[in-house]
C-alpha positions in Angstrom: -57.3 10.0 21.7 -59.0 10.6 25.1 -59.3 6.9 25.8 -58.0 5.1 28.9 -57.0 1.4 28.8 -56.1 -0.8 31.7 -54.2 -4.1 31.4 -54.3 -6.3 34.5 -51.9 -9.3 35.0 -52.4 -11.6 37.9 -51.0 -15.0 38.9 -48.3 -17.0 40.7 -44.7 -17.0 39.7 -41.6 -19.0 40.8 -38.7 -16.8 39.6 -36.1 -19.2 40.8 -37.5 -22.1 38.8 -38.6 -19.8 35.9 -42.2 -21.1 36.0 -45.5 -19.2 36.4 -49.1 -19.0 35.5 -50.7 -15.7 34.6 -54.1 -14.4 33.5 -54.2 -11.1 31.5 -57.2 -8.9 30.9 -57.8 -5.8 29.0 -60.4 -3.2 29.8 -61.3 0.2 28.2 -62.9 3.0 30.2 -66.6 3.2 29.6 -66.7 -0.1 27.7 -68.2 -3.4 28.7 -66.6 -4.9 31.9 -66.1 -8.2 30.1 -62.9 -7.4 28.3 -60.5 -9.7 26.4 -58.7 -12.3 28.5 -55.4 -14.2 27.9 -54.0 -17.2 29.8 -50.2 -17.7 30.0 -47.9 -20.5 31.3 -44.2 -19.8 31.7 -41.9 -22.9 31.7 -38.2 -22.1 31.4 -37.6 -20.3 28.2 -40.9 -21.2 26.7 -44.2 -19.3 27.2 -47.5 -20.9 26.4 -50.6 -18.7 25.7 -54.2 -18.9 24.6 -57.3 -16.8 24.3 -60.1 -18.6 26.2 -62.6 -16.9 23.9 -61.9 -16.2 20.2 -64.3 -14.8 17.6 -63.1 -17.5 15.1 -63.5 -20.3 17.7 -59.8 -21.1 17.8 -58.9 -21.3 21.5 -55.9 -23.6 21.1 -52.6 -23.0 23.0 -49.6 -21.4 21.3 -45.9 -21.5 22.4 -43.0 -19.2 21.7 -39.5 -18.2 23.0 -39.5 -16.1 26.1 -36.0 -14.6 25.3 -36.9 -13.7 21.8 -40.2 -11.9 22.4 -40.2 -8.1 21.9 -42.0 -5.1 23.3 -44.6 -3.4 21.1 -45.6 -0.4 23.3 -43.9 1.8 25.9 -43.9 0.4 29.4 -45.2 -3.0 28.3 -43.3 -6.2 28.9 -42.7 -9.0 26.4 -45.3 -11.7 27.1 -46.0 -10.0 30.4 -42.8 -11.3 31.9 -42.5 -10.0 35.5 -38.7 -10.4 35.5 -38.5 -7.9 32.7 -40.0 -5.2 35.0 -37.3 -5.9 37.5 -34.7 -5.6 34.8 -36.1 -2.2 33.8 -36.2 -0.8 37.3 -32.6 -2.0 38.0 -31.6 0.4 35.2 -33.1 3.5 36.9 -30.6 6.2 37.9 -30.5 9.1 40.4 -32.4 7.1 43.0 -33.2 8.8 46.3 -35.0 7.7 49.4 -38.6 9.0 49.5 -39.9 7.9 52.9 -41.4 4.8 54.5 -45.0 3.4 54.2 -46.9 0.2 54.3 -47.2 -1.6 51.0 -49.1 -4.8 50.5 -49.5 -4.9 54.3 -45.8 -4.7 55.2 -43.5 -1.7 56.0 -41.3 -0.7 53.1 -38.9 2.1 52.2 -39.7 3.9 48.9 -37.0 4.9 46.5 -37.6 7.2 43.5 -35.5 7.7 40.4 -35.4 8.4 36.7 -35.5 6.3 33.5 -33.5 7.1 30.4 -33.7 5.9 26.8 -32.2 2.5 27.5 -34.7 0.9 29.8 -37.6 2.5 28.0 -36.6 1.1 24.6 -35.3 -2.3 26.0 -36.2 -5.1 23.6 -38.7 -2.9 21.8 -39.6 -4.0 18.2 -37.7 -2.0 15.6 -40.5 0.0 14.1 -41.9 1.1 17.5 -38.4 1.8 18.9 -37.7 4.2 16.1 -40.9 6.1 16.7 -40.2 6.3 20.5 -36.5 7.4 19.9 -37.7 10.1 17.6 -40.0 11.5 20.2 -37.2 11.2 22.9 -34.8 13.1 20.6 -37.1 16.1 20.6 -37.3 16.1 24.4 -33.5 15.6 25.1 -31.9 13.9 28.1 -34.5 14.9 30.7 -37.1 12.4 29.8 -40.5 12.6 31.7 -40.0 9.0 32.9 -39.7 7.9 36.5 -39.2 4.7 38.5 -40.3 4.0 42.0 -39.5 0.9 44.0 -40.6 -0.2 47.5 -38.2 -2.4 49.4 -39.1 -4.2 52.6 -36.9 -4.5 55.8 -35.8 -7.9 54.5 -34.4 -6.2 51.3 -37.2 -7.6 49.1 -39.0 -5.6 46.4 -42.8 -5.4 47.1 -43.8 -2.9 44.5 -42.5 -1.3 41.3 -44.1 1.7 39.6 -42.8 2.9 36.2 -44.4 6.0 34.6 -43.9 8.1 31.5 -45.6 11.0 29.8 -44.3 11.1 26.2 -45.8 13.4 23.6 -49.1 13.6 25.5 -49.5 9.9 26.0 -49.5 9.0 29.7 -48.5 5.5 30.6 -47.8 3.7 33.9 -47.0 0.2 35.0 -47.3 -1.1 38.5 -46.2 -4.5 39.7 -47.0 -5.8 43.2 -45.1 -8.7 44.6 -47.1 -10.4 47.4 -46.8 -13.6 49.4 -43.1 -13.6 48.7 -41.4 -16.9 49.7 -44.6 -18.9 49.8 -44.9 -22.0 47.6 -46.8 -21.5 44.4 -48.7 -23.9 42.2 -47.9 -23.6 38.6 -49.8 -25.2 35.7 -48.0 -27.9 33.7 -47.1 -26.9 30.1 -50.1 -27.5 27.8 -49.7 -30.5 25.5 -49.8 -30.1 21.7 -49.3 -26.4 21.8 -48.6 -24.9 18.4 -45.1 -23.3 18.2 -45.2 -19.8 16.7 -42.3 -17.3 16.0 -41.8 -14.8 18.7 -42.2 -12.0 16.2 -45.8 -13.0 15.8 -46.6 -12.7 19.5 -47.9 -9.2 19.7 -51.0 -7.2 20.5 -52.2 -5.4 23.6 -52.5 -8.6 25.8 -49.0 -10.0 24.9 -47.1 -6.7 25.2 
C-alpha cells in the first residue's frame, strides 16, 4: 500500500546458554519517531515479553513457549528469535562466493544463495502459510528470494541478509552479530509473568 515499515531488534544473546535480552521497536516511514516498543527476555525454552507503554495501562510481563511460537509474516521470526534466522539461512541452496569485504569492522567473505518454499514458510501460522504458498505456486520454483551470509576468517557468521519480493511486497531481514565471544549480561526472568498460549503471541513486534 505504498508504506514502509522497519522493525529493529537489538540486544545481547548467549546462544550456548539459550538466554538473551532484546528490545524491539517498530517505525513507519513518515510517522512519529516514537514507535511501539517491546521488551523480551529469553530463558531456555521460555520467552518473557512486555510492552513498556500500553494504551490500556497494562504493562505486565507475559511468558510463552519459545518452541511453539509461530511466524505471522514473511521473513519475520517467532518472538524475534535470532537462532531462527540462522536456521533459515542454513537452508539456503546454490550458494556461491561473492567476494570479500569488511563487515562490522572485520574482514569477511560473502556468500549468496537462494531460498525456496521450505525456509520461507518455516513455522508459519497455517492461515498465512496457505496465502504465501498460493502466491508461490503462481511463481513456480524460481522464487524471488535470496540469502546472503558473511563469514569471518575464524568461520563465524557476522551478518545475514534475507530478501524476498513476493507479489509486489518487498521484504528484507538483516541480522548483525557483533562482539562475538564477549561475555553478555542477560536480565533475570521476570517474576510473576502471566503465562499465555504461544498462539496468542502475534503482532508486528512479536513476529
